[in-house]
C-alpha positions in Angstrom: 0.0 0.0 0.0 1.4 3.4 -1.0 0.1 6.7 0.4 1.0 10.0 -1.2 -0.1 13.6 -1.1 -2.2 15.2 -3.8 0.7 17.3 -4.9 2.9 14.2 -5.3 0.1 12.4 -7.2 -0.1 15.3 -9.7 3.7 15.1 -10.3 3.9 11.2 -10.6 0.6 10.1 -12.1 2.1 7.9 -14.9 4.2 6.0 -12.3 1.2 5.6 -10.0 -0.8 4.1 -12.8 1.9 1.6 -13.4 1.9 0.6 -9.7 -1.9 0.1 -9.8 -1.6 -2.1 -12.9 0.9 -4.2 -11.0 -1.6 -4.7 -8.1 -0.4 -2.0 -5.7 -2.9 -0.1 -3.7 -2.4 3.7 -3.9 -4.1 6.1 -1.6 -4.0 9.9 -2.2 -4.2 12.0 0.9 -5.7 15.5 0.9 -5.7 17.7 4.0 -4.1 14.8 6.0 -7.1 12.6 5.2 -7.1 9.6 2.9 -9.4 10.9 0.1 -8.9 8.8 -3.0 -7.9 5.1 -3.7 -6.6 4.4 -7.2 -7.9 1.1 -8.5 -7.6 -0.7 -11.8 -10.5 -0.3 -14.3 -12.7 -3.3 -14.5 -12.3 -3.2 -18.3 -8.6 -3.6 -17.9 -9.1 -6.9 -15.9 -9.0 -10.1 -17.9 -12.4 -11.4 -18.8 -13.4 -14.7 -17.2 -14.1 -17.6 -19.5 -16.8 -20.1 -18.8 -15.3 -23.4 -17.8 -11.8 -22.2 -17.4 -11.5 -24.0 -14.0 -13.3 -27.2 -14.9 -11.6 -30.1 -13.2 -9.4 -27.9 -11.0 -11.5 -28.2 -7.8 -12.5 -31.4 -5.9 -15.3 -31.8 -3.4 -15.0 -34.5 -0.8 -17.3 -37.5 -1.1 -18.9 -36.7 2.2 -19.6 -33.1 1.4 -23.4 -33.5 1.9 -23.2 -35.7 5.0 -24.4 -34.2 8.3 -21.7 -32.9 10.6 -21.1 -34.8 13.8 -22.8 -33.6 17.0 -19.4 -32.8 18.5 -18.9 -30.1 15.8 -22.1 -28.2 16.9 -21.2 -28.6 20.6 -17.6 -27.3 20.0 -16.2 -30.5 21.5 -12.8 -32.0 20.5 
């Protein structure tokens, strides 16, 4: 997380944009208060593709089985 003043942001905007594109959070402070958070545009983010994670997650066979009574009673 990077915090800068409004004056610094005005002087270094291209560098700040690069930081945001790399995943860095940038906050701009005005009158000693965090006023603005720079975030990446949703259009810039990669579009998700249907089925891109098919077969990458596994659910246990007992997923739908009831939990034991000891779970609900917070017993070891």
